[in-house]
C-alpha positions in Angstrom: 0.0 0.0 0.0 3.0 2.3 0.1 2.4 2.7 -3.6 -0.6 4.8 -2.8 1.8 7.5 -1.7 2.9 7.7 -5.4 -0.5 7.7 -7.0 -1.1 10.9 -9.0 -3.9 12.3 -6.9 -4.9 15.8 -7.7 -3.0 17.2 -4.7 0.2 15.6 -6.0 -0.4 16.8 -9.5 -1.0 20.3 -8.2 2.3 20.3 -6.3 4.0 19.2 -9.5 2.3 22.1 -11.3 0.7 19.7 -13.8 -2.8 20.9 -13.0 -4.5 24.0 -11.6 -7.7 22.3 -10.2 -7.6 20.0 -7.2 -11.4 19.4 -7.0 -12.6 15.8 -6.4 -14.3 14.4 -9.4 -16.8 12.4 -7.3 -17.8 14.9 -4.6 -16.7 18.3 -5.8 -14.7 18.7 -2.6 -12.1 21.4 -3.2 -9.1 19.2 -2.2 -8.6 15.7 -3.5 -5.8 13.9 -1.8 -5.2 10.3 -0.9 -7.2 10.4 2.4 -10.1 12.1 0.7 -10.2 9.9 -2.4 -9.9 6.5 -0.6 -11.6 7.2 2.7 -13.4 10.6 3.2 -15.1 11.2 -0.1 -18.8 10.4 0.3 -18.5 7.7 -2.3 -15.5 6.1 -0.5 -17.3 6.5 2.8 -20.4 4.7 1.4 -18.2 1.9 0.0 -16.3 1.4 3.2 -19.4 1.4 5.3 -21.0 -1.1 3.0 -18.0 -3.4 2.9 -17.7 -3.3 6.7 -21.4 -3.9 7.1 -21.4 -6.9 4.7 -18.6 -8.3 6.8 -20.4 -7.7 10.1 -18.0 -5.0 11.1 -18.3 -1.3 12.0 -16.3 1.2 9.9 -14.4 3.9 11.8 -13.3 7.0 10.0 -9.6 7.7 10.2 -6.6 8.8 8.2 -5.1 6.6 5.5 -2.0 5.9 7.5 -3.9 5.0 10.6 -6.4 2.9 8.5 -3.5 0.9 7.0 -1.8 0.5 10.4 -5.1 -0.7 11.9 -5.8 -3.1 9.0 -2.3 -4.5 9.1 -2.6 -5.2 12.8 -6.2 -6.6 12.6 -6.5 -8.5 9.3 -4.0 -11.3 10.1 -4.3 -15.0 9.7 -6.1 -17.1 7.1 -9.8 -16.6 8.1 -12.4 -16.0 5.4 -13.1 -12.6 6.9 -9.4 -11.5 6.7 -9.3 -12.7 3.1 -12.4 -10.9 2.2 -11.3 -7.6 3.8 -7.9 -7.7 2.1 -9.5 -8.5 -1.2 -12.1 -5.8 -0.8 -9.4 -3.2 0.1 -7.5 -4.0 -3.1 -10.6 -4.1 -5.2 -11.8 -0.8 -3.9 -8.5 0.9 -4.7 -8.6 -0.5 -8.2 -12.3 0.4 -8.7 -11.9 4.0 -7.6 -8.9 4.5 -9.9 -10.7 2.8 -12.7 -13.8 5.1 -12.1 -11.6 8.2 -12.2 -10.2 7.1 -15.6 -13.7 6.3 -16.9 -15.0 9.7 -15.9 -11.9 11.5 -17.2 -11.4 9.8 -20.5 -14.8 8.3 -21.4 -17.2 10.7 -19.7 -18.9 7.8 -18.0 -19.5 7.0 -14.4 -21.3 4.5 -12.2 -23.1 4.9 -8.9 -21.6 4.0 -5.6 -24.0 1.1 -5.4 -22.8 -0.2 -8.8 -19.2 0.1 -7.7 -20.0 -1.9 -4.6 -21.5 -4.6 -6.8 -18.2 -4.7 -8.8 -16.2 -5.0 -5.6 -18.4 -7.9 -4.4 -17.9 -9.5 -7.8 -14.1 -9.2 -7.6 -14.0 -10.5 -4.1 -16.1 -13.5 -5.3 -13.8 -14.2 -8.2 -10.9 -14.2 -5.7 -12.6 -16.9 -3.7 -13.7 -19.1 -6.6 -12.4 -22.6 -6.3 -11.3 -22.2 -2.7 -12.5 -24.7 -0.1 -14.7 -22.5 2.2 -15.8 -23.9 5.5 -19.5 -23.0 5.1 -20.4 -25.2 8.1 -19.0 -22.4 10.3 -21.8 -19.9 10.9 -19.6 -16.8 10.5 -18.3 -18.0 7.1 -21.8 -19.0 6.1 -23.1 -15.4 6.9 -20.1 -13.9 5.1 -20.8 -16.0 2.0 -24.5 -15.0 2.1 -23.8 -11.2 2.5 -21.1 -11.2 -0.1 -23.1 -13.4 -2.6 -20.3 -16.0 -2.6 -21.0 -19.5 -3.8 
């Protein structure tokens, strides 16, 4: 996740004097930076609250660095929940970046709900062919909420 420090978010492009406008393409917020784009933007906030809710967890708003520190300390082991949360994190970063490019270069955009469905689909693909212990009630609920299997 260190690579996110190098993503050309609008605040970085502005510092490099490549653009003059730092407005978020999703919310119109005047300052798009990494924390805003991946955590605080209303779209990102909706996605995180949904991802956490699907997983039976409660989302807590924080900075990107503290979020990563918390996730690294919490999402350990080989449980289905840990796998889903890690896969969802990676899918969300990819989907947000893809959505920026679609808006910028194709003039198209999807709703936050549609993006959540894509994240769920990506997580499901990652779990295809894996032996899931669906006898376990926690895993059974996760599979149900994430539309897995």
